[in-house]
N, CA and C atoms as an extended XYZ file, in Angstrom:
198
Properties=species:S:1:pos:R:3:atomname:S:1:resname:S:1:resid:I:1 pbc="F F F"
N       -12.661       -3.500       -8.028 N   MET     1
C       -11.801       -3.411       -6.869 CA  MET     1
C       -10.393       -3.901       -7.212 C   MET     1
N       -10.279       -4.997       -7.971 N   PHE     2
C        -8.962       -5.541       -8.266 CA  PHE     2
C        -8.157       -4.631       -9.192 C   PHE     2
N        -8.825       -3.934      -10.089 N   ALA     3
C        -8.122       -2.999      -10.970 CA  ALA     3
C        -7.524       -1.861      -10.155 C   ALA     3
N        -8.276       -1.355       -9.194 N   VAL     4
C        -7.775       -0.278       -8.326 CA  VAL     4
C        -6.628       -0.803       -7.468 C   VAL     4
N        -6.804       -2.004       -6.923 N   ARG     5
C        -5.735       -2.612       -6.119 CA  ARG     5
C        -4.449       -2.726       -6.928 C   ARG     5
N        -4.544       -3.213       -8.161 N   ASP     6
C        -3.373       -3.379       -9.015 CA  ASP     6
C        -2.718       -2.038       -9.321 C   ASP     6
N        -3.523       -1.008       -9.549 N   GLU     7
C        -2.998        0.334       -9.798 CA  GLU     7
C        -2.244        0.850       -8.571 C   GLU     7
N        -2.802        0.649       -7.392 N   LEU     8
C        -2.148        1.087       -6.160 CA  LEU     8
C        -0.843        0.338       -5.934 C   LEU     8
N        -0.845       -0.968       -6.185 N   MET     9
C         0.373       -1.759       -6.020 CA  MET     9
C         1.464       -1.279       -6.969 C   MET     9
N         1.106       -1.037       -8.217 N   GLU    10
C         2.092       -0.569       -9.195 CA  GLU    10
C         2.688        0.774       -8.773 C   GLU    10
N         1.843        1.691       -8.319 N   GLU    11
C         2.325        3.006       -7.873 CA  GLU    11
C         3.248        2.870       -6.666 C   GLU    11
N         2.860        2.049       -5.703 N   LEU    12
C         3.664        1.857       -4.498 CA  LEU    12
C         4.992        1.181       -4.825 C   LEU    12
N         4.965        0.103       -5.591 N   TYR    13
C         6.188       -0.617       -5.948 CA  TYR    13
C         7.148        0.278       -6.734 C   TYR    13
N         6.626        1.072       -7.651 N   SER    14
C         7.466        1.978       -8.440 CA  SER    14
C         8.168        2.985       -7.546 C   SER    14
N         7.408        3.546       -6.615 N   ARG    15
C         7.987        4.543       -5.699 CA  ARG    15
C         9.101        3.929       -4.853 C   ARG    15
N         8.888        2.713       -4.375 N   LEU    16
C         9.899        2.047       -3.552 CA  LEU    16
C        11.105        1.624       -4.379 C   LEU    16
N        10.884        1.146       -5.597 N   ASP    17
C        11.991        0.734       -6.471 CA  ASP    17
C        12.908        1.904       -6.795 C   ASP    17
N        12.319        3.056       -7.124 N   VAL    18
C        13.107        4.245       -7.479 CA  VAL    18
C        13.993        4.668       -6.309 C   VAL    18
N        13.526        4.442       -5.089 N   ARG    19
C        14.274        4.846       -3.898 CA  ARG    19
C        15.090        3.700       -3.307 C   ARG    19
N        15.169        2.597       -4.029 N   ASP    20
C        15.949        1.432       -3.623 CA  ASP    20
C        15.610        0.983       -2.199 C   ASP    20
N        14.310        0.960       -1.897 N   ALA    21
C        13.835        0.515       -0.581 CA  ALA    21
C        13.246       -0.882       -0.750 C   ALA    21
N        14.039       -1.890       -0.445 N   GLY    22
C        13.555       -3.258       -0.565 CA  GLY    22
C        12.281       -3.452        0.251 C   GLY    22
N        11.423       -4.339       -0.198 N   PHE    23
C        10.164       -4.539        0.510 CA  PHE    23
C         9.630       -5.948        0.315 C   PHE    23
N         8.864       -6.379        1.299 N   ASP    24
C         8.183       -7.673        1.279 CA  ASP    24
C         7.621       -7.867        2.671 C   ASP    24
N         6.518       -8.358        2.913 N   PRO    25
C         5.438       -8.754        2.026 CA  PRO    25
C         4.476       -7.604        1.753 C   PRO    25
N         3.520       -7.838        0.862 N   THR    26
C         2.459       -6.879        0.546 CA  THR    26
C         1.213       -7.269        1.328 C   THR    26
N         0.478       -6.271        1.793 N   PHE    27
C        -0.794       -6.560        2.461 CA  PHE    27
C        -1.869       -5.627        1.944 C   PHE    27
N        -3.119       -6.022        2.135 N   PHE    28
C        -4.274       -5.237        1.714 CA  PHE    28
C        -5.169       -5.035        2.924 C   PHE    28
N        -5.709       -3.856        3.046 N   ARG    29
C        -6.644       -3.566        4.127 CA  ARG    29
C        -7.905       -2.983        3.506 C   ARG    29
N        -9.014       -3.608        3.792 N   LEU    30
C       -10.294       -3.163        3.260 CA  LEU    30
C       -11.021       -2.388        4.349 C   LEU    30
N       -11.078       -1.063        4.211 N   HIS    31
C       -11.745       -0.217        5.197 CA  HIS    31
C       -13.258       -0.238        4.986 C   HIS    31
N       -13.683       -0.138        3.729 N   VAL    32
C       -15.107       -0.162        3.378 CA  VAL    32
C       -15.272       -1.052        2.158 C   VAL    32
N       -16.175       -2.032        2.254 N   VAL    33
C       -16.472       -2.921        1.130 CA  VAL    33
C       -17.946       -2.760        0.781 C   VAL    33
N       -18.198       -2.220       -0.409 N   ASP    34
C       -19.560       -2.035       -0.900 CA  ASP    34
C       -19.513       -2.330       -2.393 C   ASP    34
N       -19.935       -3.509       -2.789 N   MET    35
C       -19.778       -3.956       -4.170 CA  MET    35
C       -20.547       -3.111       -5.186 C   MET    35
N       -21.483       -2.278       -4.742 N   VAL    36
C       -22.213       -1.406       -5.669 CA  VAL    36
C       -21.967        0.072       -5.369 C   VAL    36
N       -21.086        0.354       -4.422 N   GLY    37
C       -20.833        1.744       -4.047 CA  GLY    37
C       -19.341        2.013       -3.917 C   GLY    37
N       -19.025        2.969       -3.083 N   VAL    38
C       -17.640        3.394       -2.857 CA  VAL    38
C       -16.932        2.374       -1.969 C   VAL    38
N       -15.677        2.078       -2.318 N   MET    39
C       -14.849        1.200       -1.506 CA  MET    39
C       -13.626        1.967       -1.030 C   MET    39
N       -13.112        1.593        0.114 N   ASP    40
C       -11.905        2.206        0.661 CA  ASP    40
C       -10.897        1.085        0.878 C   ASP    40
N        -9.859        1.053        0.029 N   VAL    41
C        -8.875       -0.023        0.032 CA  VAL    41
C        -7.496        0.566        0.259 C   VAL    41
N        -6.710       -0.076        1.109 N   GLU    42
C        -5.340        0.345        1.387 CA  GLU    42
C        -4.403       -0.785        0.990 C   GLU    42
N        -3.287       -0.439        0.352 N   VAL    43
C        -2.258       -1.400       -0.013 CA  VAL    43
C        -0.995       -0.987        0.711 C   VAL    43
N        -0.308       -1.942        1.308 N   GLY    44
C         0.918       -1.620        2.030 CA  GLY    44
C         1.965       -2.699        1.870 C   GLY    44
N         3.174       -2.363        2.243 N   VAL    45
C         4.282       -3.307        2.241 CA  VAL    45
C         5.115       -3.087        3.496 C   VAL    45
N         5.864       -4.095        3.868 N   VAL    46
C         6.867       -3.952        4.906 CA  VAL    46
C         8.163       -3.626        4.168 C   VAL    46
N         8.677       -2.411        4.377 N   ALA    47
C         9.855       -1.939        3.642 CA  ALA    47
C        11.104       -1.995        4.523 C   ALA    47
N        12.246       -2.132        3.875 N   GLU    48
C        13.521       -2.200        4.587 CA  GLU    48
C        13.972       -0.834        5.092 C   GLU    48
N        13.502        0.245        4.445 N   LYS    49
C        13.851        1.587        4.915 CA  LYS    49
C        12.684        2.532        4.657 C   LYS    49
N        12.664        3.625        5.383 N   SER    50
C        11.582        4.612        5.265 CA  SER    50
C        11.664        5.361        3.944 C   SER    50
N        10.513        5.682        3.398 N   VAL    51
C        10.405        6.468        2.171 CA  VAL    51
C         9.385        7.566        2.433 C   VAL    51
N         9.719        8.805        2.064 N   GLU    52
C         8.804        9.924        2.287 CA  GLU    52
C         7.530        9.748        1.471 C   GLU    52
N         6.457       10.285        1.993 N   GLY    53
C         5.172       10.193        1.324 CA  GLY    53
C         4.997       11.255        0.257 C   GLY    53
N         3.892       11.138       -0.505 N   ASN    54
C         3.602       12.118       -1.547 CA  ASN    54
C         2.105       12.416       -1.657 C   ASN    54
N         1.358       12.120       -0.616 N   GLY    55
C        -0.091       12.309       -0.672 CA  GLY    55
C        -0.817       10.988       -0.755 C   GLY    55
N        -0.648       10.291       -1.881 N   ARG    56
C        -1.284        8.968       -2.019 CA  ARG    56
C        -0.457        7.881       -1.349 C   ARG    56
N         0.848        8.033       -1.347 N   VAL    57
C         1.736        7.088       -0.671 CA  VAL    57
C         2.175        7.741        0.623 C   VAL    57
N         2.006        7.026        1.734 N   SER    58
C         2.391        7.605        3.017 CA  SER    58
C         3.092        6.559        3.881 C   SER    58
N         3.909        7.050        4.766 N   LEU    59
C         4.644        6.215        5.709 CA  LEU    59
C         3.731        5.887        6.880 C   LEU    59
N         3.753        4.658        7.325 N   GLY    60
C         2.942        4.251        8.462 CA  GLY    60
C         3.654        3.184        9.263 C   GLY    60
N         2.978        2.664       10.238 N   THR    61
C         3.543        1.586       11.053 CA  THR    61
C         2.562        0.431       11.098 C   THR    61
N         3.102       -0.724       11.329 N   LEU    62
C         2.302       -1.931       11.454 CA  LEU    62
C         2.451       -2.417       12.878 C   LEU    62
N         1.368       -2.656       13.545 N   SER    63
C         1.406       -3.111       14.931 CA  SER    63
C         2.012       -4.514       15.015 C   SER    63
N         2.673       -4.774       16.111 N   ALA    64
C         3.205       -6.110       16.344 CA  ALA    64
C         2.042       -7.065       16.641 C   ALA    64
N         2.237       -8.308       16.387 N   GLY    65
C         1.206       -9.282       16.704 CA  GLY    65
C         0.979      -10.253       15.565 C   GLY    65
N        -0.029      -11.069       15.715 N   ARG    66
C        -0.315      -12.069       14.688 CA  ARG    66
C        -1.248      -11.529       13.635 C   ARG    66
């Protein structure tokens, strides 16, 4: 799981860096956790400006709240 997470973070950070979209903080969302099966993990950041998606990277919103 951590290797996939790191790969996703690297891809996301690279895409944002190339487009000069400052970002912070990073968050992880675990949709499905199965240590012996398929996992569904999402990596996201709060970015200073919008960046178009490309399939694996997509624009979304974060709900207000704690």
